C-alpha positions as CSV (number, residue, x, y, z in Angstrom):
1,M,-39.2,122.5,97.7
2,L,-40.6,118.8,98.2
3,K,-42.2,118.9,94.6
4,T,-39.0,120.1,93.2
5,I,-36.7,117.5,94.6
6,Q,-39.6,114.8,93.7
7,I,-39.4,116.0,90.2
8,C,-35.4,115.9,89.9
9,S,-35.5,112.4,91.2
10,I,-37.9,111.3,88.6
11,I,-35.7,113.0,86.0
12,I,-32.4,111.7,86.9
13,S,-34.3,108.1,87.3
14,V,-35.2,108.3,83.6
15,L,-32.0,109.6,82.2
16,T,-30.1,106.9,84.0
17,F,-32.6,104.6,82.3
18,L,-31.9,105.7,79.1
19,V,-28.3,105.6,79.5
20,I,-28.2,102.1,80.4
21,I,-30.5,100.9,77.8
22,F,-28.3,102.6,75.0
23,K,-24.8,102.8,76.6
24,H,-24.7,99.9,79.2
25,K,-21.9,97.0,78.3
26,R,-22.8,94.1,80.6
27,N,-24.4,90.6,80.3
28,T,-28.1,90.8,79.6
29,Y,-29.1,89.6,82.8
30,Q,-27.2,92.1,85.0
31,K,-28.3,94.9,82.2
32,I,-32.3,93.7,82.7
33,L,-31.8,93.6,86.4
34,L,-30.4,97.3,86.5
35,L,-33.3,98.5,84.2
36,I,-35.9,97.1,86.3
37,Y,-34.3,98.4,89.5
38,V,-34.1,102.0,87.9
39,I,-37.6,101.9,86.6
40,S,-39.2,100.6,89.8
41,L,-37.6,103.4,91.6
42,A,-38.7,106.0,89.2
43,Y,-42.3,104.5,89.4
44,Y,-42.5,104.6,93.0
45,S,-41.2,108.1,93.0
46,S,-43.8,109.2,90.9
47,M,-46.6,107.4,92.7
48,I,-45.4,109.5,95.9
49,F,-45.4,112.6,93.9
50,M,-48.9,112.2,92.7
51,I,-50.1,111.3,96.2
52,K,-48.3,114.4,97.8
53,T,-49.6,116.6,95.1
54,G,-53.2,115.2,95.1
55,S,-53.1,114.3,91.4
56,I,-53.7,110.7,92.3
57,I,-57.4,111.3,92.5
58,N,-57.4,111.7,88.7
59,Y,-55.7,108.2,88.3
60,P,-57.7,106.0,91.1
61,H,-56.6,102.9,89.5
62,F,-52.5,103.5,90.2
63,W,-53.3,103.5,93.6
64,N,-51.9,100.7,95.5
65,T,-49.7,99.8,92.7
66,G,-46.5,101.7,94.5
67,T,-46.5,99.0,97.3
68,P,-45.7,96.2,94.8
69,V,-43.5,97.9,93.0
70,N,-41.5,98.9,96.0
71,Y,-41.1,95.5,96.7
72,L,-40.0,94.9,93.2
73,H,-37.2,97.3,93.7
74,L,-36.3,95.5,97.0
75,A,-36.2,92.2,95.4
76,T,-34.5,93.5,92.3
77,F,-31.6,95.2,94.1
78,M,-30.7,92.0,96.0
79,V,-31.0,89.7,93.1
80,F,-28.6,92.2,90.9
81,V,-26.1,92.4,94.1
82,R,-26.0,88.5,94.0
83,S,-25.7,88.7,90.3
84,I,-22.5,91.0,90.9
85,V,-21.1,89.3,93.6
86,K,-21.3,85.8,92.1
87,N,-20.9,86.8,88.2
88,L,-24.6,85.4,87.6
89,K,-25.7,85.4,84.0
90,S,-29.0,83.9,84.9
91,P,-31.6,83.6,87.7
92,K,-31.1,81.0,90.2
93,K,-33.8,79.2,92.6
94,L,-33.4,82.2,95.3
95,D,-33.7,84.8,92.8
96,I,-36.9,83.5,91.4
97,I,-38.2,83.1,95.0
98,L,-37.4,86.7,95.7
99,F,-39.2,88.2,92.8
100,L,-42.4,86.3,94.7
101,L,-42.5,89.1,96.7
102,P,-44.0,91.7,94.6
103,L,-46.5,89.3,93.3
104,A,-47.6,88.4,96.6
105,S,-48.1,92.2,97.1
106,L,-50.1,92.3,94.1
107,I,-52.3,89.6,95.1
108,N,-52.6,91.2,98.5
109,F,-54.3,94.4,96.8
110,V,-56.7,92.5,94.6
111,P,-59.8,93.3,96.8
112,F,-58.8,96.7,96.1
113,Y,-58.1,96.7,92.5
114,L,-61.6,95.0,92.0
115,K,-63.6,97.9,93.6
116,D,-65.3,100.3,91.3
117,L,-64.1,103.7,90.3
118,K,-66.5,105.5,92.6
119,F,-65.3,103.6,95.5
120,K,-61.6,103.9,94.7
121,T,-62.0,107.8,94.2
122,N,-63.8,108.3,97.6
123,H,-61.3,106.1,99.1
124,I,-58.2,108.1,98.0
125,R,-59.9,111.3,98.7
126,Y,-60.4,110.4,102.3
127,L,-56.8,109.3,102.7
128,I,-55.3,112.2,101.2
129,E,-57.4,114.5,103.4
130,N,-56.3,112.3,106.5
131,E,-53.0,111.1,105.9
132,D,-52.5,108.9,109.3
133,S,-55.5,106.9,108.1
134,V,-53.5,105.3,105.4
135,F,-51.5,103.2,108.0
136,Y,-55.1,101.6,109.0
137,A,-56.5,101.4,105.6
138,T,-58.2,97.5,105.5
139,E,-58.9,97.3,101.8
140,S,-56.2,94.5,101.4
141,L,-55.8,91.2,102.7
142,I,-53.4,92.4,104.9
143,P,-53.6,95.3,107.2
144,A,-51.9,98.4,105.7
145,Y,-49.9,99.2,109.0
146,W,-48.4,95.5,108.9
147,N,-47.7,95.7,105.4
148,Y,-45.6,98.8,105.8
149,L,-43.9,97.2,108.8
150,F,-43.0,94.1,106.8
151,Q,-41.9,96.5,103.9
152,F,-39.6,98.6,105.9
153,A,-38.2,95.7,107.9
154,L,-37.2,93.9,104.7
155,G,-35.6,96.8,103.2
156,I,-33.3,96.7,106.3
157,I,-32.7,93.1,106.1
158,F,-31.9,93.4,102.4
159,S,-29.5,96.2,102.8
160,C,-27.8,94.4,105.8
161,I,-27.3,91.2,103.5
162,A,-26.1,93.3,100.6
163,I,-23.4,95.1,102.8
164,F,-22.2,91.8,104.1
165,M,-22.0,90.1,100.9
166,I,-20.2,92.9,99.1
167,Q,-17.6,93.5,101.9
168,K,-16.8,89.8,102.0
169,V,-16.0,89.9,98.4
170,I,-14.0,93.0,98.5
171,K,-12.1,91.2,101.7
172,L,-11.2,88.0,99.6
173,K,-10.1,89.5,96.6
174,E,-7.7,92.7,96.6
175,E,-8.9,93.3,92.9
176,S,-12.6,93.2,92.7
177,N,-14.1,92.6,89.1
178,F,-15.9,95.7,89.3
179,K,-14.2,98.1,92.0
180,S,-16.3,101.2,91.3
181,E,-19.5,99.3,91.1
182,F,-19.0,97.7,94.7
183,I,-18.3,101.3,96.0
184,W,-21.6,102.2,94.4
185,L,-23.6,99.0,95.8
186,I,-22.0,99.9,99.3
187,C,-23.4,103.4,99.1
188,V,-26.8,102.6,98.0
189,S,-27.0,99.5,100.6
190,I,-26.1,102.1,103.3
191,L,-28.6,104.7,102.2
192,M,-31.1,102.0,101.8
193,L,-30.6,100.8,105.3
194,L,-30.6,104.5,107.1
195,G,-33.9,105.3,105.0
196,N,-35.6,102.0,105.9
197,L,-34.6,102.4,109.6
198,V,-36.0,106.2,109.6
199,A,-39.2,104.8,108.1
200,F,-39.6,101.8,110.2
201,T,-39.1,104.1,113.2
202,S,-41.4,106.6,112.1
203,L,-44.4,104.0,111.9
204,F,-44.4,104.5,116.0
205,F,-44.5,108.4,115.9
206,D,-47.7,110.3,115.6
207,S,-47.7,112.7,112.7
208,S,-48.9,115.5,115.1
209,S,-45.2,115.4,116.5
210,L,-43.6,114.5,113.7
211,D,-44.7,114.7,109.7
212,T,-43.6,111.1,109.0
213,H,-45.3,111.2,105.3
214,S,-43.2,114.1,104.1
215,L,-40.0,113.3,105.9
216,S,-40.6,109.7,104.0
217,A,-41.1,111.5,100.6
218,Y,-38.0,113.8,101.0
219,L,-35.9,110.9,102.0
220,F,-36.7,108.5,99.3
221,A,-36.5,111.5,96.7
222,L,-33.1,112.4,97.9
223,Y,-32.0,108.7,98.1
224,I,-32.7,108.4,94.4
225,I,-31.1,111.6,93.3
226,I,-28.0,110.6,95.2
227,I,-27.7,107.0,94.1
228,F,-28.3,107.9,90.5
229,S,-26.2,111.0,90.5
230,Y,-23.0,109.1,91.5
231,P,-22.9,106.9,88.3
232,F,-22.7,109.9,86.3
233,F,-19.6,110.9,88.1
234,E,-18.2,107.2,87.8
235,P,-19.1,106.2,84.6
236,K,-18.1,102.6,84.9
237,V,-21.1,102.0,87.0
238,L,-23.5,103.3,84.3
239,Y,-21.6,101.8,81.1
240,G,-20.4,98.6,82.8
241,A,-17.4,97.2,84.3
242,L,-15.6,98.2,80.7
243,V,-16.1,101.9,80.1
244,D,-17.1,102.5,76.3
245,V,-16.2,106.3,76.5
246,K,-15.1,107.7,73.2
247,Q,-12.3,110.2,73.0
248,K,-11.2,112.4,70.0
249,I,-7.5,111.8,69.1
250,S,-5.7,114.9,68.7
251,G,-5.2,115.9,65.0
252,S,-7.6,113.0,64.0
253,N,-10.9,112.3,63.2
254,E,-10.6,108.4,64.7
255,N,-12.6,107.9,67.9
256,K,-10.5,105.6,70.2
257,P,-11.9,103.8,73.4
258,I,-10.5,104.5,76.8
259,F,-10.2,101.6,78.8
260,I,-9.7,102.1,82.8
261,T,-6.4,100.4,84.0
262,D,-8.2,98.3,86.8
263,D,-10.5,96.8,84.3
264,L,-7.7,95.8,82.0
265,E,-5.9,94.2,84.9
266,N,-9.0,92.6,85.9
267,Y,-9.8,91.3,82.2
268,K,-6.2,90.2,82.0
269,A,-6.7,87.8,85.0
270,R,-10.0,86.6,84.1
271,T,-8.5,85.8,80.6
272,E,-5.5,84.0,81.9
273,S,-7.8,82.0,84.4
274,F,-9.7,80.9,81.0
275,F,-6.7,79.7,79.4
276,N,-5.5,77.9,82.6
277,L,-8.8,76.1,83.6
278,E,-10.5,75.6,80.1
279,V,-10.0,73.5,77.3
280,S,-12.3,74.7,74.8
281,Y,-9.7,76.8,73.1
282,L,-7.9,73.5,72.1
283,K,-10.8,72.7,69.8
284,P,-10.6,73.6,66.3
285,D,-14.1,75.3,66.3
286,F,-13.0,77.7,69.2
287,R,-14.0,81.2,68.3
288,Q,-13.7,84.7,69.7
289,D,-17.5,84.6,70.7
290,D,-16.7,81.9,73.1
291,L,-14.2,83.8,75.1
292,A,-16.4,87.1,74.7
293,K,-19.1,85.2,76.4
294,F,-16.9,83.9,79.1
295,L,-15.8,87.5,79.9
296,S,-19.4,89.0,79.5
297,I,-18.2,91.7,76.9
298,P,-18.9,92.3,73.4
299,K,-16.7,90.7,70.7
300,K,-15.7,94.1,69.4
301,E,-14.4,95.0,73.0
302,L,-12.5,91.8,73.3
303,S,-10.7,92.6,70.2
304,Q,-9.5,95.9,71.8
305,I,-8.5,94.4,75.1
306,V,-6.4,91.6,73.5
307,N,-4.6,94.1,71.4
308,L,-4.0,96.4,74.2
309,L,-3.0,93.6,76.8
310,Y,-1.0,91.5,74.5
311,H,-0.3,93.3,71.6
312,K,-1.7,90.3,69.4
313,N,-4.8,89.7,67.8
314,F,-7.2,87.0,68.9
315,N,-5.9,84.2,66.7
316,Q,-2.5,84.9,67.7
317,L,-3.2,84.8,71.1
318,V,-5.2,81.2,71.0
319,N,-2.3,80.0,69.0
320,E,0.5,81.0,71.5
321,K,-1.8,79.5,74.2
322,R,-2.1,76.3,72.4
323,I,1.6,76.2,71.8
324,D,2.3,76.5,75.6
325,V,0.3,73.4,76.2
326,V,2.5,71.6,73.5
327,L,5.5,72.9,75.3
328,K,4.4,71.7,78.6
329,K,3.4,68.0,77.0
330,F,6.9,67.9,75.3
331,A,8.4,68.8,78.8
332,D,6.6,66.0,80.3
333,S,7.5,63.6,77.7
334,D,4.0,63.1,77.1
335,W,4.0,63.8,73.0
336,L,7.4,63.2,71.9
337,N,6.2,60.3,70.0
338,Y,3.4,62.0,68.3
339,S,3.8,63.0,64.9
340,L,3.5,66.7,64.3
341,E,-0.3,66.3,62.4
342,G,-1.3,64.4,65.8
343,V,0.1,67.1,68.3
344,S,-1.4,69.9,66.0
345,L,-4.7,68.3,66.3
346,E,-4.7,67.5,70.0
347,V,-4.5,71.5,70.4
348,G,-7.0,72.5,67.8
349,F,-4.9,73.7,64.9
350,K,-6.5,72.7,61.6
351,S,-3.1,72.3,59.7
352,R,0.1,71.2,60.2
353,T,1.4,74.2,58.5
354,T,-0.3,76.8,60.8
355,F,1.0,74.7,63.9
356,I,4.7,74.8,62.6
357,K,4.4,78.5,61.9
358,A,2.8,79.2,65.3
359,F,5.3,77.1,67.4
360,K,8.5,78.7,65.5
361,E,6.9,82.3,66.4
362,K,6.8,81.2,70.1
363,T,10.3,79.4,70.3
364,G,12.2,80.7,67.3
365,I,12.5,77.1,66.0
366,T,10.3,74.2,64.6
367,P,9.0,71.6,66.6
368,S,11.0,68.8,65.3
369,E,14.3,71.0,66.1
370,Y,12.7,71.5,69.6
371,K,12.3,67.9,70.3
372,K,16.0,67.3,69.6
373,T,17.0,69.6,72.1
374,I,15.2,67.8,74.9
375,S,15.7,64.5,73.7
């Protein structure tokens, strides 16, 4: 039964990894973090499977590689949560420090890695036959028992911090940027907390009264199956905040993207925030790519979002926002003495004609006529 559950956990991890690689729509930094998180869990699960089945003895050089990878999984999860909560697009100093954990773990096992094949094989065979001895192994710089203790304690701390960070954001914002993703992260954090609490507690029990090794293997495999099954029922997590799902239109061969309402409302709020706070769109060289990068979505999807939300194309939207600035300046009497060419240059229009046309589409009259109505 345990073997079946472990194999299922590995398979679903690999499937999740492949979906994220080919279908995920998120900024590159967050996508890489998610990929590292998934593959580290898959690798660690594979190591547990090889140890429980005894097949690890055929690959002795892989022994003690699981622990650094588990530290990698913990660090990556923490960094990924930070990137989602704070909408980061690149690592900060704290994130880099967290990634030193798996590196430190690797260094810790250097003495074992330098041993010859015969020593490794005999050592692994002994530990497989005497499972409790794994907690008292001394082939690393730090005794194994303290290493496990720290590993599980860190999992408890990280999961508690993640829960606190996510709940704090949800309370501050009625509409979270990635509502489904926050729910998934909360679930993952809670399961991580429970799993590490059980593992931490099991260190104080003798295996004669509790088979801690099999229990830990069961829990970890189930943990992976649960956290990676949920995204398949809630595609927004796997595909990113904006779901890129294709649906056949009845009676047509055309594929039409489906956008979740919550996402559209969120993107509209973020788009409006951009135009209210930024001034880069008032430059003549402002491009669609600039706004797409700000929203962390592909250029093609931005076109679809603008069309759905504003019933305009990108250029029409930008021109309208530029005219809004002109109207505000006119209302404040700031630019009333400017020539039309001067006003058009101030807000990024490359020609006087384009400016007048956009102004008339917005107000129904030309800039000159509008000036007369307020003078």
